[in-house]
N, C-alpha and C positions, 0 to 999 in steps of 0.2 A: 139727632146728630148735630153737633155744635157747628158754629160758623167756620171755625178754623180746623175742623177735623180733616185728617188726611187719609184718602183712600189709596191704598197701595195697589198698583196694577199687578195683575197676575202674570208674572214673567217666569217662564220655564228656564231653570238654570241647569245646564248639563254638567253634572259632576263627574261623569266618566267620559274619558276621551274616546271618540269613535276610532275604531281600528280599521283603517282603510287606506287605499292608495290614491293620493290626490292627482296623480298624473305627472308630477314634477320629479325630476331626477337630478341629483348633484353629480356633475361630471367627475369621473375618476381621474381625468387628466388636468382640467383647469379649475375645478371646483365651482364652476358656474352652474346656475340652474337651467335645465333644459326640459321642455315638456316631452313626454314620451311620444306624442304624435309627431313632433318635429324631428325627433331622433329617428323614427321609422321612415320619414320622408328622405332622410339623408343616409340611407343604408346602414342605420344603426352606428353612425359616426357623429361625434360632436360637431355641430356646425360652427362652433367657435374656435376650438383648438384642433379638431380633426382626430381626436382620440377614437380608436376603433374598438367598439365593444364586441364581445364574442357573439357569434351567430349560432343559432340552433341548427340542427341538421337540415330541417326543412327549409329554413331561411337561406342556408348556403346553397342547397340544390336549386331553389327558386332564383337565386342570384345569377347562376351560371347557365342553367338549362332553359331552353326555349319553353314557353308555357305548354304544359300538357304532353311533353315529349319524353319525360324520364320514365324508364321501366327498370325496376329493381331486379337483380339477378342473384342466384345462389343463396337464397334464404333458407334452403334446406340444410345448410351447414350450421350445426348448433354447437354451443360450448358444452364441454364435459369436464368433470372433475377427475381427470385421469390419475392425479397424484394423491388424491384424498387430503388436500392441503388445508390446514387449519392454522390461523394466527389467533387473533382475539375472537374470531368467529369462523365458521366454515366457509369455504369458497362458494358452494351452492347458495348459501344464505346471502352472500355479497352479490352474487349474480341476480338473485331474486329481487333484492333491494334496488339494484340498478335498473332492472327490467320494469319494476313498478314506477320508478322515478321518470324514465324516459319513454316507456312503451316500446323499447327495442330489446333485442336479445343479445346484441354485442355492440362494440364500439365502431363499427364501420358499416357503411352502406355503399354497395357497388351496383352499377347498372350502365345502361346505354341511353343516350339522349341526343338532342341536337343543340348545338351552340351556333347561333346565327345561321341556322339552316344546314350546318355541317354535322354529320354523325360523329360522335365521340364516345369513348369509354370513360366513365366518370366514377371516381371513388372519393368519398368524403368521410373523414374520421370525426366521430362525435365525442367531444371532450366531456360532455355531461355523463357519459357512460364509463364509470370507473377511470376518469381522467384520460379517456381516449387511449387506454393502454393496449398494447399489442399482445394478443394471445394467439392460440392456434387458429381460431375462427377468423380473426382478422387476416392472418397470413394466408390462410387457405382461400378465402374469398378474394383477396387481392391478387393472388397468384392466378386464380382462375380467370379473373377479369383481364389480366395481362395477356394470358393465352388467348382469350376471346378477341382482344384488340389485335393481336398478331394474326389470328385466323381471318378476321373480317377486314384486316388492313385499315383500321381506323385509329386515329391518334388517341393517346391516353392522357388524362389529367387526373392527378391525385392532389386533394386538398388535405393537408396534415394539420392536426391539433392534438398533441399527445404528451403524456408524461413519460412515455417510454415503454419498455417491456413490462408485461404483467407479472408481478412477483409470484402470484399464486400458481403460475404455470411453470415457473423455474426454467429449466433448460429447454423445455418445449417451446417456451416463448422466444428464447434466444435463437432457436433454430429457424424461426420465421425470418430473421434478418438474412440468413444465407439463401433461403428458399425464394424470397421476393427479389433479392438481388440477382440471383441466377436467372429468374424469369425475365427480368428487365434487360439482362445482357443479351438474351435471345431476341427480345423485341428490338434492341438496338441493332443487332446483326441483320434483322429484317428491314432495317432502315424505316421504322415507324416511329414518329415523334412521341416523346413523353415530356410533358411539362409538369413540373412540381410546384405547387403553391404552398408556401409555409405561412401559417397563421400563428397567433399568440395563444399558447406556447407550443413549440415543437422541440422536444427534448428526448434524451436517452436513446434507446435502440432504434427508434423510428428515424431520428436524425442521423444515426450511424449507418442506416441502410437505405431504404428506398426513397426517403424524403430528400436526400442530397444526391441522387443519381439521375436527375432530370437532364434532358438536352438543354432545357432552359429552366432556371430556378428563379422563381418569383417569390417575393415576401411582401406581406402587408406592413405598413409603417409601424415602427416601434414594437415589433413582435420579438418575444424572447425566443431565441434559437440557439440551442446548445446541446452538448452531450450530457454533462453534469450541470446542475443548476448553480447559480452564483454562491449560494450558501455552502454547498458541498465543496466547491472549488476553494473558497476562502478558508474553510476548515482544513482542507488538505494541504494547501500551500502556506497557510499561516499569514496571509496578507490580503488586503482588500483589492478587488479588481478595479480597473479604471472605470469611470462612469460610463454607462451604456455599453459595456464591453461585449455583452452577449445579445445586443439588440440588432435589428435589421440594418440600421444605418452603419454601424461599426463593421458588420460582416460584409456589406457592400463595399466599403472602403478597402477591406482586406482581400476582396476577390472571392469570397466564399459563395456569394449569391450574384445573380446577373442583374437584377433590377428590383426596385421597390415600386409597387403600384398601389395607389389608393383604391379602395373597394369600389368606389363609384365608376372607376375606369377599367376594372379588372376584366370584365367580359369582353369589352372592345379590344383590350390589349392582347388577351388570349386569342381572339380572332385574327389579329394582325400576325402574331407569331405562327399560328397554324397555317395561315395563307402563305406565309413564306416557306415554312418547313414542308408543306404538302405539295409544293411544286406549282404554285400559281405564277406562271411565267410573266404575265403582265405586271403583277405586284412586284416581282423580283426586278424587273426592268426599272420600275419607278424608284425602288430602293437604290439600285445601282447608280441611277442618275444623281441621286441626292448624296451618295457616299463621299465624293471628293470634298464637298462643302462641309459635311459632318466631320470628316477626318481633320480638316483644318481647325474646326471648333475644338475637337478633342485635344489636338496638339497644343492649341492656345491654352486650354485649361491645365494641361500637364505642365507647361512652362510656368504658368502663374503659381502653381502649387510648389514648385521648386524654389521660388523666390522667398 
C-alpha cells in the first residue's frame, strides 16, 4: 500500500426513501409545522392559529363524556339495501367498505353518559362513515335516543358532522328529516333541553332538520355550515359567494347560530348551558345579577357597529 493511498470508509448510502410518518404535520390553516403530540395536547387544534381538525368518533365522545360513563344504545338497528340501489357499485358494497374503514356499521353513535356528573343523552355523527350521511339507521337510532331522553327526562346533545342525506337511500333518507324533527318537537313540548353542536362540515338534510332545531345552537370556529355547499350554490346562482359566507362566524353574525365555542372550552360551556336550562336556581340568580352589566355591554357593541 502506497504512502498516499486512500482508504474509503464504508458508508451505507440509503438510495430508497423510508416511507414513514415523522410526527410533524403541516397545519391546514396557517401552514406552520406542528408535531402530532402537540396537536393532541391541544384537542387536535393548531396551537398557533387555532385551526380545528376533524375528530374521530371516539375522540369526540372522549371530549364530552366523563371518563368511563358512555354506554352505546340501539346497535341492533342495522342498515338495509331496501331499494337495491346501484351507482358505480352496489350500496351493500359501499356499506362494507365504510365498515372496514371505520369499524362501525353506520354514521351515528348514540347513547347515555355523564357530562360533569350530569346524565345526558349524546349522539355523535361520524364523518368518516360515508361522509356522516343520514340514512334510515341514523334517523331511527337518533329518534329512539330522543324518545329515551324524553322518557328519562335528561337533556339531549347532538354533535353533527355530515354531508347530508344518503343518496343511496333516496326518499327513505329524506323521511328521516321529518321523523327526527317530529321527535324533537315532542321533546320541546316536554320542556327537556336539546343542545346542537355543529362541526365542520354540517350540510344538506342534516342542517335542514335536527342540526338547526336546538334550544341552543353551538358551532366550532370556522366550520362549514350550509344546506348546499359553496360550489353548488355558485353554479346555481352564477356568481361567487362572499368570503366565509357559509362559515360559523358569518352565520353567528346573521343570527343562525347562538355562539361559537372553541373545542377546549366546549365541555365547560355545555355544562353552563345545561345548568341554566335544567333549573339550577343558584346558577340562574348569578346570571340574573350579571345581566344588567352584560346588557350594557351588548348595547355599547351594537351602537359601535352602527357607526
